N, C-alpha and C positions, 0 to 999 in steps of 0.2 A: 341488237339485243339478243340475249339467249332466250330459250323456251321457258327456262326457269324464271328469269327476270320478267318475261312478258306474262307468265301466269301469275307472279306475285303483284304485277302492275294492275291486272285486271281484278284480283281478289281484294286488292286494297281500294278499289274504286267501287267495290260492290258488298261492302261489309254488312249490309243488311239482308243480302239475298244469296241463297245457295245457287251455284251454277254447276251443271252436271259436266262430267268429264268429256262427253260428246260436244256439249256446247263449246267448251273450252278449246278442244281439238279443232272444231269448225273455225273458230274464231282466228285460231293461229295457223290453220292449215297444216296441222301436224296429226299424228296418230294419238289415239287414247292412251296407248303404252308410253308415249313420250310425255303426256300429261301427267300420267301416274308417277312416272320418274321424277319429274319436276316437283311434284307435291311431296313425295318421299324426301327429296333433296331438302327442300324448304322446312319440312318438319325436323330434319336432322340438324338444320342450323338453328332451331329454336323457335320458328313460327308456329304459333298455335292455330292449326287449321283443322276445322270441324269436317269430318267426312261422314255423311249419313246416306245410307242405302236408299235409292230412288230419288234422292235430292240432290246429292252432289257435294261440292265443296264450299267452305266458307272460311275466311280468315276471321277468327274469333274477335269479337269487338272488344276494343281496348277498354276494360272498366277499370280505371286506375283506383288505387285505395283512397279512402277518404282521410284528409289531412285536417285533424280538428283544430290544430293550432292555426292553420291558415284560415278556416272558417271563422274561428273566433275573432282573428284580427280584422276580418273583412265585415263583420257583423257591426252595424252602428246604431246602437239602441240608446244612446246618450246616457240616461241616468239608471239603465238596467245592466246587470251582469248576468250573462246567460251561459251556463255550463254546457259546453258540447260534448256529447258522447257519442261513439260509434261502436256498434255491435255487429258481428257478422250475421247474427240469426236470433230473432225473437219470435214470440208467438204473435203478438200484436204490438206495434210501437205505443198505441195509445195505452194499452193494458200495462205494458212494461214501463213506461214513464210514469205512471201513477204509482206504480210499486216503488219507483226511485224516489219520487216526491215524499213518500211516507218516511223515507230514511234521511233525507237532507233537507227539505222544505225550500229548495232552491228552484229558480227558473231553469228549465232545462231544454235544449234541443237534443232529442234523441234521433239519430240515424241508423238505420239497419240494412244490411246487405240483402235480407230476405225476411219475409214473414211467413210462418207456418200457420197461423190463424188470423190473417189480415181481415179487418172489419170495414164494412161500408155502413150507410144508412139502413135503418130499419132491419138490422141483424143480418144483413147480406154480407157474403164473403167477398174479400178484395184479393184477387189473384196477384201473388207477390213472389214470383220465382227469383232465383239468386241470379245476380250479374245482369238485370235487365231493367232495372228501374231505381227510382229514388223513392225511398219510404222513410218518412220522418213524422215525429211529433214534436210540437212546440208547447210546453207547459209554462203558463204565465200566471203568477199570483195576482189576483185583482180583488174587487169587493163585489158584493152582490149587485149592486146598482149598475155596474158595468157589463154585466154578463148578458148582453143582447145578442142571443145565438144568431138570429137571422142576420144581424148587422156584422157580426164577426165572421161568419161563413161567407158572406157576399164579399166583405172586404178582402178575404183570404183568396176568394176566386179570382178577383181582380189582380191580386198580387201575384198569384201563380200564373196566369195567363199572360201578364206583362213581363214577368221573368223569362217565361218560355221564349216569348217573342224576341226579347233582347239577347239571351245567351245562345239560342239556337238559330234564329232567324234574322239577325243583325238589325233588330228592331222595326222588322216589317210587320204589319198587322195580319197575322196568321191565325192565331188561336181564337176560340169561340167559347162563350160561356152558356151553358144550358142551366137556366134557372133551377135550383138555387146554387148547386155546388159542384157542377161537373164541367170539365174543360174538354172541349172538342177540337179536332182537326181533320178536315175533310170528311166530315159527317160520322167520325169514329171518336169514341170516348177514350181520351189518353190520360185523364186524371181525375180524381175524386177526392172530396174533403169530407172529414168527419169530425165535427166540433162537439165537445161535451163540457159541461159545467158541473163543478163539485164544491160543496160547502162542507167546512168543519163542524162537526155537531157541537163543539164546545164554543163557537163563535159564528153565528149565523151572518154576520157582516163580512166576515172574512172567507175569501174561496179562492178557486183556481180554475182555469179553463185549460183544455187540452185541444189543439188543432191538429188533427191527423191528416197528412197529405200523401196521397200516393200517385207517382207518375210512371207511366211506361215509357221509358227511353227507348229501348230496343225491342223488336218482336223476339219473343222467347224461341229457342232453338226448334221446339217441336210445335211452334204456333200456339195461339191461345185455345183454351178448353172449347169444346164443341159448343157449349151453351153461351160462350162469348164472342164467337167468331164474328157474329154479325153485328156486334155492338162495340167491342174493344179494338183499339188500334195502338199505335206507338208513334212517338215523334220521329224517330229516325226509322222510316219505313220503306224508303225508296233511294235509288242510287244517287240522284241529284242532292238530297238533303244530306246524305252520308258524306258525299265529296265536299259539300260547302261547309260542313259543320266541324268546328275544332272540338275533338272529343276529349282532349286532354282535360282532366279535372272536371269533368262535365257535372258530376253530381256536386262537387264543392262549390262551384260557380253558381249552379241553380239554387242550392239551398240557402247560401248566403244572401243572394239577390232576393229570393222569396222573403226571408225574414226581414230584410230591409225595406221590402215593398209594403209589408204588413204594418210595419211601424209608421211608414210615411203616410199611407192611405188611412190609417186609423186617425191621423191628425189632419188630413186633407179629404174630408168626405165629399165635398163638392165634385172634387177631381176624380174620386174613386166611383161616385155614381155615374158620372159621364162615361168613364170607362166601361163600367158595368152595362150601361145601357147600350154604348155602341158595340159592344161585343155579343150583345145578346143574339143567339141563334132562334129565338123564339118570336120575337116581335114581328108582327105581320103574318104570322102563321096561325092557322086553325087548329086547335088542340083538344084532347080529351083529358078531363081533370079526374084524377084519383085522389080523394081526400081520406081514404083508408078507413072510412067510417064503416060501422057494421052493416048498416042498412044503405050501402051506398048505391046510387044509381047513376048511370052515364050522365055526365055533364060536358058539353061542348061550348066552345067559344072561340073568338079570335083574340089573340094577344095583341093589345093596342099600346102597351107601354108598361115601364116599371116606375113606381112612385118613390118617394124620398125615403120610405121605410124599406125599400127593397122588395116591395109586394108586387106581384104580377097582376097587371090590370087586365081583366078580361072582359069582353064585351060579347053577349049572347046575341042570337038572330033578332031580338025585339028591341036591341039598342041599350039593354040594361047592363050595367057595369058592375063588376065585384073586384075586390082587391084580395088577391089570394096570398096569405102569409104562411101556409104550410100546404103539405102534400106534394103530388108530383103530376106533371104533365106529359103527354106524348104528342107530337105531331101527327095530325092525321089528314088525309086529303078531303077536301069539301067540294 
C-alpha cells in the first residue's frame, strides 16, 4: 500500500478527529514531507481534507444532502400528511416553521442545515453550525385539550433517544435522558428539545404545537464555544463510533425514525414511560432544584423516580417527597 493510500485509510478511520502531520509520519514511518505530498495528492483527487494549523488533518465528515422525498416515504403517520421541507439555513427552525404555517396551515417537518439564531428553553441559544448536526422542527395541528407540553416533550425525548440508539448504535442502550428534555451520551449533552404551543385567536379550541429538536452529530471543526465545552458533546466523537457508524443519509434516517417514534410513543404511553424512566440519568442522584422563581432559595433532594405524569419525584432529607413538573435540576455531590 502506498503512503497516499495509507494516509487515506487512517483519515477515513478517524473522521471525528484531527491528526497532525507528525503523528501520521510516525504511524507510517515516513517523513512529514511525504505526508504533506500524500495529502496534496488526495486533495487533487477530490477528497475534502481539512487542514488546520496546530491541529493537523481530517477528512471532512460526509454530510450528504437531505432527500425530502425519501424522508416523506419513510414517515409513517397513518392519517396525517406531513409536508417535508429542507432549507440550508434559517434563523430558528421553530420560528421559521411558524411563519410557514401562517401561509399554508399544513403539518410540516422543517429540517435546516444550520440555524443562525437557534433557540433552547428559557431563551437560551442553541449552537447550530453548518454540517455538524440535525436541526428540525415538527409542526402539528392539534386541539387545545391535547397540548400537554410536559407529556409531548417527554415523549419526544424518548423518541429521540431511541432513534439515536437505533440509527447510530445498532439498538444498543447508549443514550440517556436528563429530565425533562435533554439527551446525553457519556455525560455530555448531545441533543435538546423545545416544545411550544400556539392557539388561533379566532378559534380557541384549534391550535398547533411545534417540537424543535437539535442534535449534535459531529464535533464542529473548531470545537464547541468556550461556554459549552464542559457541557456539549456530539454523537460521533470518537474513532470507534465513527468506524462503526453508517454515515450515509444519517440525517434523513434519524429524522424519519424520530418522527415515527413520536407518533408511536404518543399512542403507547406505557411503553414510552418505561423507556423514559429506564433512560433517566437522574434517578438515584442527589440534585439541586432551580424553579426560576424570583425569591428562589436553594432546594436539594434525591431523585427517587418519575411518576405517570412525567414529573420528577424528589425526596428531601426528612423523607418528604415532591413531584416536580417544571424547573431544572443539576446533579450535586452529597
